[in-house]
C-alpha positions in Angstrom: -20.2 54.1 -82.9 -17.8 54.1 -85.4 -15.9 57.2 -86.9 -14.9 57.5 -90.5 -11.5 58.1 -90.8 -8.4 57.7 -93.0 -6.5 59.3 -90.3 -3.5 57.1 -89.1 -1.2 57.3 -86.0 0.8 60.6 -85.7 4.3 61.1 -84.9 5.2 62.2 -81.4 6.0 65.7 -83.1 2.9 66.1 -85.2 0.8 65.3 -82.3 2.6 67.9 -80.0 1.6 70.6 -82.7 -1.6 69.2 -83.0 -2.1 69.3 -79.1 -1.0 72.9 -79.6 -3.5 74.2 -81.8 -6.0 72.1 -80.0 -5.1 74.5 -77.0 -5.6 77.5 -78.8 -9.0 76.2 -79.5 -8.4 75.6 -83.2 -11.6 73.5 -84.2 -10.0 71.6 -87.0 -7.5 70.1 -84.2 -10.0 69.5 -82.2 -12.4 67.5 -84.3 -8.7 65.6 -85.4 -8.5 64.8 -81.8 -11.5 63.4 -81.8 -11.4 61.3 -85.1 -8.2 60.0 -84.2 -9.1 58.5 -80.4 -13.1 58.3 -80.6 -13.2 54.6 -82.0 -10.5 53.8 -79.2 -12.2 55.3 -76.4 -16.0 54.0 -77.3 -14.7 50.7 -77.5 -12.8 50.8 -74.0 -15.8 52.1 -72.7 -18.2 49.3 -74.5 -15.8 47.0 -73.1 -16.9 48.0 -69.6 -20.4 49.4 -69.9 -23.0 46.6 -71.0 -25.0 49.5 -72.7 -24.7 50.7 -76.1 -26.4 54.0 -76.0 -24.7 55.0 -72.7 -21.2 54.1 -74.2 -22.0 56.4 -76.9 -22.9 59.1 -74.5 -20.1 58.6 -72.0 -17.8 58.6 -75.2 -19.1 62.2 -76.0 -18.7 63.3 -72.3 -15.3 62.1 -72.3 -14.1 64.4 -75.1 -16.2 67.4 -73.4 -13.8 66.7 -70.6 -10.7 66.5 -72.6 -11.5 69.4 -74.8 -12.3 71.5 -71.4 -9.1 70.3 -69.9 -6.8 70.1 -72.7 -5.2 73.3 -71.5 -3.8 71.6 -68.7 -2.1 68.9 -70.9 1.8 69.3 -70.7 4.3 66.7 -72.3 7.6 66.6 -74.2 7.5 65.9 -77.9 9.6 62.7 -77.4 6.5 61.0 -75.5 3.5 62.9 -76.5 1.9 59.9 -78.4 1.7 57.7 -74.9 1.0 60.2 -72.6 -1.8 62.0 -74.7 -3.4 58.6 -75.3 -3.1 57.8 -71.4 -4.3 60.9 -70.3 -7.5 60.6 -72.3 -8.0 56.8 -71.3 -7.3 58.2 -67.8 -10.5 60.5 -68.1 -12.5 57.6 -69.7 -11.2 55.8 -66.7 -12.6 58.2 -64.0 -15.8 58.8 -65.6 -16.7 54.9 -65.8 -15.7 54.7 -62.4 -17.8 57.4 -61.3 -20.7 56.1 -63.2 -20.7 52.7 -62.2 -18.9 52.7 -58.8 -22.2 51.2 -57.1 -22.7 48.3 -59.9 -21.8 45.2 -59.7 -19.2 43.6 -61.6 -21.2 41.7 -63.7 -23.4 44.4 -64.5 -20.7 46.9 -65.5 -18.6 44.7 -68.2 -19.7 43.6 -71.8 -17.9 41.0 -72.8 -17.1 41.2 -76.6 -17.0 38.2 -78.9 -13.4 39.3 -79.7 -12.5 37.8 -76.3 -11.9 34.2 -77.3 -9.5 35.3 -80.2 -7.6 37.6 -77.9 -7.7 34.9 -75.1 -5.8 32.3 -76.9 -2.9 34.5 -76.9 -2.4 35.3 -73.4 0.6 34.2 -71.7 -0.1 31.2 -69.1 1.2 32.2 -65.7 4.5 30.1 -63.9 6.2 29.5 -67.0 7.7 32.7 -68.3 5.1 33.0 -70.9 6.3 30.3 -73.0 3.0 28.7 -73.5 -0.7 30.1 -74.1 -4.0 29.4 -71.5 -5.1 26.0 -72.2 -7.9 26.7 -74.5 -10.1 23.8 -76.1 -11.7 24.6 -79.2 -15.2 23.4 -78.2 -15.2 26.2 -75.8 -18.0 28.7 -76.6 -18.1 32.2 -76.1 -20.3 32.3 -73.1 -17.6 30.0 -71.1 -14.9 32.7 -72.0 -17.2 35.2 -70.7 -17.9 33.6 -67.3 -13.8 33.4 -66.9 -13.5 37.1 -67.3 -16.4 37.8 -65.1 -14.8 35.8 -62.5 -12.0 38.5 -62.5 -12.0 41.8 -60.0 -12.9 45.0 -61.6 -9.3 46.4 -61.6 -8.2 43.2 -63.0 -10.7 43.2 -66.0 -9.4 46.6 -66.6 -5.9 45.5 -66.8 -6.6 42.6 -69.3 -8.7 44.9 -71.4 -5.6 47.6 -71.6 -3.2 45.2 -71.9 -4.5 42.4 -74.3 -7.0 44.6 -76.2 -5.6 48.0 -76.2 -2.0 46.3 -76.6 -0.8 49.0 -73.6 2.4 48.4 -72.0 2.6 48.2 -68.3 3.9 52.1 -68.0 0.9 53.6 -70.0 -1.5 51.4 -67.9 -0.3 52.5 -64.6 -0.6 56.1 -65.2 -3.9 55.1 -66.7 -5.2 53.7 -63.3 -2.9 55.6 -61.1 -0.9 52.7 -60.0 2.6 51.7 -59.6 4.0 49.7 -62.1 4.5 46.8 -59.8 0.7 46.8 -59.1 -0.3 46.6 -62.4 2.3 43.6 -62.9 0.6 42.1 -59.7 -3.0 42.6 -61.3 -1.9 41.1 -64.7 -0.4 38.3 -62.6 -3.1 37.3 -60.7 -5.9 37.9 -63.3 -4.1 35.2 -65.8 -3.9 32.8 -62.8 -7.6 33.4 -62.3 -8.3 33.0 -66.2 -6.3 30.0 -66.0 -8.0 28.3 -63.2 -11.7 29.4 -64.1 -10.8 27.8 -67.7 -9.5 24.8 -66.2 -12.4 24.1 -63.9 -14.7 24.5 -67.0 -12.7 21.8 -69.1 -13.0 19.5 -66.3 -16.4 20.0 -66.2 -18.5 17.3 -68.5 -20.3 18.8 -71.3 -23.7 18.3 -70.4 -23.2 19.8 -67.0 -21.9 22.9 -69.1 -25.2 23.1 -71.4 -27.2 23.0 -68.3 -25.3 25.5 -66.5 -25.7 28.1 -69.6 -29.6 27.2 -70.3 -29.8 28.2 -66.3 -28.0 31.6 -66.4 -30.1 34.5 -67.7 -27.3 36.9 -68.0 -25.7 34.9 -70.3 -28.3 33.7 -72.3 -29.4 37.7 -72.7 -26.0 38.5 -73.7 -25.6 35.9 -76.3 -28.9 37.1 -77.7 -28.0 40.6 -77.8 -24.9 39.6 -79.3 -26.7 38.1 -82.1 -29.0 41.0 -82.5 -31.8 38.9 -81.9 
């Protein structure tokens, strides 16, 4: 799903005016809100839902809910951008949880190929963030997928929002309805788990890694789908 748009990020004051127009059911304002946020929301849902068509349907449903509830949104002009984005992401978060609460972690999450690049920029735990997670250049996409799949659903979400969407702790806390301390703890545990899994994989002989990958239907299917085969 891609929305063709030349719209750039709006200043808080401009966004506040846009929201006011949308609350008055101005169709142009509603369209602009959709075009501005649709790609980010789709990407967020797609990372958590391993089904492209369902992700598109859920994105449409998110904006149906956004437009239905936009009269209830309140903020000050100084913080409109962060709060409004968080409000939309919160709606998306709740919808995904409602849709997939009975599914397993591996059924829910779609691992994007970009994770290989993003993971290499994550700070390692216990060193004040001065180093990065140890990534062997020979690691494959499937091996990094394994590491992320070992996280809990909440840890996955924090990693997604923090490192893919580059959101701050306060913004993530609003989306997940948790304290900032809880978000920091989730991130800390997630990075520790990723680091441990990556270390475990790096200590595994290459031949064992290949055999393990060949025996994993989920990984093989994911890799095949990613290549479009």
